[in-house]
N, C-alpha and C positions, 0 to 999 in steps of 0.2 A: 504494500500500500504506500503510495507516494506522499508521505506525511513529512512536513518540514517544520522547523521551529519558526514561529511567527512573532513571538514576543517573549518576555521573561517567563519563568516557570509558573506552574500551577499556583493559584491564589493571588498572583499579582493583578489579574483582572478578577476580582471577587464577585461571585454570584450573590444575588440578594436572596437570602433563605428565610427571612422573617419579615416580609414586606409590610410596611405601614402605608395607610391610605389617607388621603386628604379629601375634604369636601371642596366644592368649587370655590367657595369664598377664600379658602387658604391657597389653593392652587393658582387662583387668579393673580396672586401677588408675585409669582415667579414664572408663570407659564404664559407665553404670548398666545393669543387666540389663534394665530396662524401656525403655531408649531405642530409638528407631526407627533401623533400618538398612535400606539397600537390599540385599537378598539376591540374589546372582547366581551361578548354577551353569551352567558351560559347559565341555564337553570334559573332564569329570572334576575340574575345579577349582571351589572354592566360595569366594566372597569376600563380605565385608560392608563396606558403605560407610556409615558413620554420618552421619545427617543433621546432627548437630551440626558436622561438618566441611564437608559439602556446602553448608551454610547460607552459608558465606563464600567459596565457590569456584564452586559451581553446575555445574561441569563437571570430570570426571576423564577424561583420555585414558589408557586402559589397554589391556592385552592379557590375556585370560583364555582358557585352553584353546586357544591359538594364534589366537584371534579378536580383532582390534583393536576395542575398544569405546569409546564415549563414554557415561559414566554421568552423567546430568544431573538437576538438581533446581531447579525454579523455586519458591521459597517463596511467591510471590504467588498462584500457582495451585495450590499443594500438588501439583505434578506431578513425579513421580519416574519417569523414562523412560530406558531403555538402548537405544543404537543401535549397529549395526555401522558402523564408520567407513570401510568400503571403498566407494568409488564409482567405477565404470567403471575398475576395476583400480588405482586409486590409494587409498592410505590417507591420510585427511584428519585433521588435528589441529584441534580446535575450541576456540574461546574465546568470551567474552561480548562483545557489542558495546556494552553499557551502555544498550541501547535495549529497548523493549517494544512488543509488538503485542497488543492485547486483554489487557493486563496480564501477558502471558507473555514469558518470556525469548526474545530474538532472539540466536541464536548466529552466529558466522562461522567459516569454515574458513581456515586460514593458507595453504593451497596456491593456491586460486583466489580467495580473499577474497569468496566468495559469502556471502549472509546466509541463515540458516535459522530457521524457526519451531520452537522446541523442542517444543511440544505435539503437532505433527503430524509432525515430522521432515522437513518439506518445504522445499526451497530457495525463497526468495521474492524474492531480488534477486541478479543477477549470472549468471555462467556456468551455475551449477547450478539456476537458477530452474526450478521444476516437477519437479525430481528429488526422489524420496522415499527417505529412509534406511530400511533394514530395521530394525524394532524387535525387540529380543531380550527374551524373557520374563524378568521379574524380579518381585519383590514386596517390599513394605515390611512388616517384622516387628520384633518386639522382639528385641534382641540376645540375650537368653537363649534364645529359640526358635531363632535361627540356630545358636547353639552346640550346642544339643541335637541338631539335625538334621544338623549338619556338623562332627563332632569334629575333622576335619583342616582346617577352614576357617581363613582369615586375615582380618584386619581392617585397613582403611585406617588408616594411622598419622596421628597429629596432627603428626608431623614432616614438615611440608609445605614448609619453607623460607620460610614466611611467619609473621608474628606476628599472630594473630587471637584474639579471646576465645572460643575453642571451649568449647562448653557453655552459652553465652549465646544468647538469642534476641533479635535486634534488632527483631523484629516483635511485641512483647508484646501479647497479647490479640487478635491479628489473626484467629484462626480461631473467634472466638465467633460463633455463629449470630445474625444480626441486624446484624453489621458490614457495611460496604460494601466492595467490592473496591477496591484501590488502583490508581489510574491506569487505570481501566476506564471507557470513555466510551460503550460500546454500550448499548442497552436490555438490562436484565437479564431473562432468562427467568423468568416469574413462577410457573412450575409448581413450583419448589422454592426454598427460601431460598438466596440467593446463596452463602453461606459454609458451607452444609451439605456435608459430605464425601459423595461418591458413589463406588460401584464401577461403573465403566463396562465393558461387555462388548460386543465386536464380533465378529459372525459373518457371513460372506458379504456384507459391505457394509451390514449392518443393525446397529442399536445399541440396547442397553437399559442403563438405569442403575438401580442399586439404592441408594436413599438410606439413609444410615446409621440414620436414624430408623426404617426398616423392618427393619434388621438387628439392632438392639440386643437384642431379645428372641428372636431367631431365629439361633442359632449355626450351624445347618445348614439350608440351603434346597435342596430338590430341585425343580428347575424344568425347563421345556422352552422353548427359544427357537429359532424357525425349524425346528421338528421335531428339534432337537438336544437330547438330555437333558444338562442341566448341573447342577452343584452349586456353591453358594456356602458357603464356610467362613468364619466370623467368630470371632475370638478377642479378648476384652477384655484390658486390662491394659497396653497399650503407651502410653508417654507421648507426648503431643502435643509436637512440636518448636516449635509456634507459639503457645503459650499464655503461660506465665509467662516472665519475663526469664531466670530460671535454669531450664533445661529439666528438671532433676531435681525441681523444685517444681511442674511442670505437671500438669494433670489427665490421667487415663487415658482413652484412646480405643480403639476396636476396630481390629484389623487385619483386612482382608478380601481374599479372592481367589476366583476362579472357575475351575472345571475342567470338562472333559467327564466325564460319568458313564459313558461307553462304554469298556469295557476288554475286550479279547480277544473282541469280537463280542457281548458281553453288556452289559446296562444295569444298573448298580448303584444301589441306594437307600441313602442314608446317614442316620444318626440319631446323636444324642448319648446315650450310655448311661453312667451313672456318671462323667460328666465326660470321656468318651473318645469319639472319632468312630469309629463302626463301620458297615460295610455289612451290610444285612439278609441278603444272599445267603450270605455266608460267615462273618460275624462278625469279619472281620479288622479290626484297628485301624489308623487312618490319622492322620498328622499334618497340620498346616495347610499343608504344602508339597505335599500331594497324594500322599504316599508311604505305602504300607502298611508299618507297623513291626512288626506281629505278626499271626499267623494264617496261613491258607492262602495269602493273596496277598502275604505279606511280601516286600518288595523291589520290588513292582510300582509303577509311577508313572502317575498320571493326567495327561492332557495339559492344560497350563495354557492358558486362553483369552486371546486378545488383549484388552488393556484395562488398567485400573489405577484407583487411587484418586486422585481429584482434587476440587477444590471444584466444586460444581454449576455456578456461573456460568461457569467455564472450559470444562468439558466441554460444556455446552449451547450455549456460544458457538461452539465449533469443530465440534461435532457436533449441530446444532440439530434434526435429524430423529430424535433418540433417543426411544424410548418409555420411560416411567417405570414401574418395577415397583411394583405394589401388592400387599400381602400376600394379598388375596383371589384374586389371579391365579395364585398358586403352584400348580404342577402336582403331583399326587400319584402319577401313574403312573410 
């Protein structure tokens, strides 16, 4: 296994094992409304994990809605992924090994001391080699959008027990298209710029990526993948956590997520009208979490598709058989 040392040893990037959470009134004092958070909703609970905190810890071992989860972020791959921590009846606690594979975080569990690939959630060394963690749907959104969608939500606190320069980006300028990936020694897939963000979607063992360059002017895309009607929602205005040294000075980037367009046995078609997402069938209004917030379908929820937003080099390295979405291939039916 092609594992290399990426930083100082274990514990130098400490996982958060006893996370504390703040209400919005407290978080508003230090978290800009435009900053990126990992939004997670499970079992009636909603939590936001700011990337300005994850930047220095990379893993949060938490429990939400009675489900033990590992909330993970690899800055080098721009990979924000949440996993169920239960494996063969045991709840695992994860930490960082300080090593990388394909520029991606290699985690370890403290119970069996197996090593795990963050991007795929697969055990790569030790007792759990070949075991795959169950991924839990999540999405990266602006803090303000999380607040609007989850008024009873909570935010991971900066009170972590560690002294870190939260709000600072140690990878200044890293996500500029044209940059080279850090500590990535494989050939780069030339179909897309290495550092372009892509939304990856996986259905039935097949994969499609939506480059952000194709999403910039298309806030709503009705598409069909493997005969499944899907929709991609894109919203601009979230701050990149990997641009300027001070995150609040960074440029705005889109947030993107994909859902099934099938609901209650019917296929919906979405469009942007007067700045609001509506379905053509009922005129109901939807937010970027795939929930109807007004109209005949108010309260209904679209099924989020497996995948996430990553740098192109990382997604195409781990999922090389992915097809690339081209705007002219968009389905209209």
